[in-house]
N, C-alpha and C positions, 0 to 999 in steps of 0.2 A: 320887212321894213316895221320899225318899233312902235308901241302905239302912238307914240308923237311922230309927226311928219317935222324933221328938221328944218326945211322950205318957210313950211307956216310958222313955223316958230320965231324963225329969222324977223317975220314979214310983220312978225305983231298979230295974226290974223285970231280970229276970236277960240281958234284950236291951241293957241297961244298959253302954257302953263304962267305967264305974266300976265295976262288978262284977266282982272279981276272977279269978273262973272264966268270962268271957267277955272280957277285956280281950284286946286283939291278942299281948301275951306268953305269954298262955297258948294262944290258937287259933290264932293267924296270921291273922287275919283285922280287918279296920280297917273301922271306921263312918266313911263319907267319902261326899261329894258331888263330890268331885275326881277327874276323867274317869284321869288316870293313877295315883292310887291302885285306883280300881275294877278297872283293868285289871290292877294288879298282884293284886289279890284274884282273879281269875280266872284269871290264872296259876296262882296257887297250888293253887287248887281243881283245875283241870286236870292238874296234877302230882303231886298226892296230898300235899301241903305244909300242908294245914289239918287242923285235928283236928276231931273228930266234930262237937263243938260248932261249931267255924269252919265246917264242914260246912253244918250248918243253919242259922247266920246268914246265910251266902252263898247259899242258896238261899231265905231268909226274904227279904233283900234284894232280888234279881234279882226274884221274886212281887210286890214291893211296887211297884216301880219300873213293872214291866212289865204290872201289872194291867189296864189298860183298852186295851192292845192284843193280851193274851192274850184277854182275853173277846171285842173284836171279831173275829179271826179265829176261834176257837170259834164263835161265831154264823154268820160265813158259812161255814163246813166243815158246821155243822147244818145249814144250810137247804138246802146243795146234796147232802147223803145222804139227805134228806127228800123229795129230787125223783127224785135220779137214782141210788141207791145200791140193787143190786137186793134184799139183804138187811136193810135197813132197810124197804124199800118192801112186802117183804112181809109183814113184822114188823107194820109199820104196819096194812095191811090184814086180818092176822089179829084186832089189837087191837081195829081198828073192827067188826070184825064179833061180836064180844063186848060191843057197846056201849061200847067204851072211844074216848077222844077224846083225842090225843095230837097235838101243833102247836106251834109256835115261839112258844107263848106260855105254855105249858106245861113245856118244855124248856130249862131256864136254863143259862147258861153264868157261873160263876162260878168266884171266886179259892178256893181249899178251902186249908186246912191240914191238914199230915197227910199221909197217902202215898195216902188213896183216889182211885179215878180217875171216882168219881160215885156217883149213889143215886137210889134212889125213894121217895117218899110217897105213899100212895096216894090223898091228899086231895089234892096239891097238885102231882105231876106229876115229871118226872124233872131230878136236877141233873147237870150236867158240870162237872167240874175243868179249868177252862180252863189252869191252870199246871201242867199234868200231863204225860207224854211221850207217855203211852200213845194207841197210835192209837183215834181219837174214835170210827171207826167201829164198833169192837168193843166199846167202851165203851158205848155209846148201844144198840146190838144189845141187848148183856148187860144193863141195863137195860130193855128192852122185853120181854126172857123174863121178869124178874120181874114185868111189868105183865101180860103175858099169863097167867102163872102167879095172880097176884093175882084177874085175872078167871075166869079157867077152872076153876081147881082151888080159890077159896076159899082161899089162903094167908093163914096168920094171922100179918099185921104187927104185929098190934096188941098181943096178950102174948106175942110174942117164942118161940114155940113154937120148940123148936131144932131138932125134926126137919122140922119147914115149914121151916127157916132153910137145912137142912143139903139138901132137897131142891131148892128152887129154886137155889141156890147151884152144886151140882150140875152142874143143868141149864144154866144160865146162864155157865158156864165153858165146859162142854161143846159148846154150841151157837154163842156167838156168834164165835167166830175165836179168841179170846185164847191158845190154846193150842194153834195149830197149830205145826207142827215145827219151820219154821224163825224162828218168833219166841223160840220157847223156846232152840233152837241159838244164835242170834246176839247176842236182848237179855237173855238170864237165865242164860248159860252152863250151860244145864242139856245134856245133849250126850249122854243115855242114847237109844239108839234103838228098842228094845225097849218098847210099852207105854208111850211116851213122853207120848202125849196123855191115857189116864188117870190117868197119875201127875201131872201138869200139874193137870188137872181134881181132884184129889183134894186136892191143896199147896195149889190155891188155896181148894177150896171150905173147909178146915178153917182155914185163915187168917180166911174172911169171918165165919166161925162163932165163931170165938174172939173177935172184937170186940163179939159181943153181950153187952151187959150183964148178962144172965144165966148166961151160961157161964162157969163157976170159971178153968177154964185151957183151953191148947192139947191136953192130954189127952182130956179131955172133947168137945171140937171133932173131934177124930180119931175120939172113939169114936163117936158123933152121926153123923159121916158115912159111916164104916164099917156101922152098923145101917141105913141107908137107901140105899146103895151101888149094891145090884144093880136094883132096880126103877127108882130115878130116873136113873141113867148112861142104861138101856136106853131110857126115853121121851126122842126127840126133838119129841115135838108142841111147835109144829105143822107141822113138818118131816117131810119123809119118813124122811131120815137127816139123820147131819151133815153139815151146809152145808158147813163148811170144812175 
């Protein structure tokens, strides 16, 4: 698919070049199939010469063009992790011990909108966002911790209990490896050394809780995370300690 979706352009949506807010003059981004102009778009993106809307359009155009390639790459990596990753194999076994059944058929790679890296639905399995730069091992492990919590602790995914959500998000962020020091230091510009892991887990858990439909705002999300913090952060099951 080209940078611009013809159907959205025909309908006059925000992605249409005819929309004044989305026009090249306002965003720095040009909808095109021309290789040279696409390279110019990439150069402008890398050098910070696109507006926030231009950056969004660039990322969407790239995701649309590369969806099939991204999904194939994600599926190959998923299969490798299920066979060879120590942490993924460990979580897979623990989930199996509880009667769960995760496999290639219900761990799906898809193109996602927005910033999420993945998701879990108790009835359908795990979704991995193939067009996100997050390390797939961390994302898969994160969702597998959610699956473990659902089976082991009967975490309430149906009524969106915020305390349940906060606890499983704390555990998933802490145990998956996504908050290890070097990832925070190099990729997220979080340079604090003391209590870096705890602060990362708090921050990411609060962000996830804030996206729940029944969470009023960031303040409520942070409050709920704080309420369950001590018991949930200390609970490293099924690991003996934080693995990464």
